[in-house]
N, C-alpha and C positions, 0 to 999 in steps of 0.2 A: 709105940717104941719102950722098951724097958730102960730101966735106969743104966744098966752097965753098957749098952748100945750107946744111949746118950752121952754117958761120961766119955765113951772111946772117940765118938765124934768131937765133942768138944775139945777133948785133949789134942787131937789131930789138928783141929783148927788153929789152937792157941801154938802148938808146935811149928805150924806152916807160917803163921803169921811173924811169929819171934825169928825165925831163921831167915824169912824174907826181909824184916827191918834190919836185922844184922848184915845182910848181904847188901843190902841198898846202901848202906852206912859205909861198908867196907869200900864198895865201887867208889862212893863219893870221897872218902879219904884217899884212896889209889890215885883217883885221877888230880886232887889237889897237889898230891906229892910228886905226881909225875910233872905237871907244870913247873915246880919250883924245883925239879932234878935233885929230890931228896930221896932217901931209903924208901922202897917201894913194899908194898904187900905182894907176896908172890901168887904167880897165876894158879899154883897148885892149890893155895888155900882158898882162892876165890872160886875156882871150879868145885872143889870138895864141899864148900859152903852150898852151893848150887845143887850139888848131887845129893846131899843130905836132906834137901827140903828147902832150900832158900832160891831155888830158881826163879820165882815170880819176882823177888826183890833184885836179883841179878840182872834179869831181863829189863826190869824197869829203870835199874840204875845204869843199864848201857845205854838205853834211849835218853834218860834225863842228862846224864853227864857226857854223853857221847864219847864214852869210854869204851875201849876193847872193841870196838864195832868193825875194825880191820883184820882182827885177830880170828883166824879159821876156827880155832877152839872154842872160841866165844860165839862169833856170830852163827855158827853152824850147829856147835855142841849144847849151848844154853837154850835154844828154843827146842831141840830134840829133848833135852833132860824134862823141861817144861811140860811138853806135850806127854811123854811117858809118866810124870809124876801125876796129871790130871787124868789119864787113863787109869792108872791105878787106884787113885782115889775114889774114880767112879765105880770102879768095880769093887771096891771095899764097901762102898755105900750100899750096893745091892746084895 
């Protein structure tokens, strides 16, 4: 593997991990605010962060915090986004 491919793969991993951490934290913050009846993080923002690469963190956040698990956009949409991201990632590596 040449250095350019290595750097592209490394950058992709860092990007995905960073967005996953951010989306996981956002899910936790939104769940905490929901319990306290405070201002919430919009569903659109949570889904956009999942769509642009944070789907693993969103999915894990849904499970850990038991948050958005009854919302169809999340319990159907986020796993589909996750699977599509993984398929694209595998195609890009080959």
